[in-house]
C-alpha angles and dihedrals in degrees: 000000000000117000139174127202090356092300130106119252122243089253086086093065101084108057132139129210122196109227121213091259091054095255119134122242114199114214144168140195131218140167127030115356089208094046132105109287116246127173115218120203112201129228128259113304109016145092145233088287090070115094144140117284113288089240088069095053101078109135091004127114099204119200119189131186140197111238117225112302095013123106112323098349122109114249119243129216092213108027119186137184092238091048090060089046089054090051091051091049092050093049093050091048089053089054089050091240108148101177129031146141127252126213122186124187124204107311088014093058096081089054091051090052089048088058087055090054095045104045110002093157090066095053132090086199146307127250117199107190122187087002123178106196130226102288093205092057096039093042091223096142116076143164118002093357090055091052091048092049091049091050094049091049098045109035104089112253094357096106094054092046091048097051093040090058092043092051097048092100091066094063091046099045116003093187097051096100094045093051091050094052094044092049091051091050089226098143124038094198099041109118125196092246088182095165093057095048094045090050091048089058094052088113095038116247095333094112095048091048090050092050094051093046092051098043105030110022108034129052113267093234095233141047126241090246087063093067102089100170123093112281132190115203107200127188137166113238091230096049106139093214134061098283096107095043093045097047098081092040090054095045092049090060096049125082096226112017135132132191126226119186116192108213094200099050141076122197099318120062120234120237088262091053091049089051091053092049094047090049089051095049092048093053099069 
């Protein structure tokens, strides 16, 4: 493992791990090779190349993965949150890492929480940043939206057709969403991160479809009360979505959760916020 200045070189960003079912999991490693291991689960869409700012990675050995259909990872017909958690657990076992933290950002947050449900005893903690909770459990979708959500979930094949159409833009122009947000000035800390989004679209929109199927269409496979490890639910006060409103609802349903609202942030954490979260998750 070649390193410079205590940090890993970019040569560690294109690695493959053979899962027990013969699928490939793409993964990468950043930060300090002697640091505390932390798994980072990227937002939606994205790839293993997405990560907190390097300035936040002191004393952290950061391991990132491509979820099914993104980057180098094999797509799945029936992706699940717990399936990704199992892949993370298998990768860390192969690296002989027994105990580690997990951080999930935005669309990656439900997968981080799934790790807390699947193998809590292995975790120093879970950070769910910019997290929109399970609307079925929180009962945050009502009226016409609730009827629409029920129809999409329960009419055979409709959910897949719906998200496949909705995700088509990602295969055509992976940077479309980023450009729109940057042009609107909606998020001070949002960076173009073009490389990560382009890599995520290596297999077209397969990863984005998988994410939406796992988080929005199919049952999560666990309840929030079944996540016994310590959890930090982070949100920026100016997040345009439901993260701030959902945070206390989520924490109230978990055995050991706390909420942290950053008054000077929107959806994306600043380097200082990432540093605070990584310090928190390492301390368990």
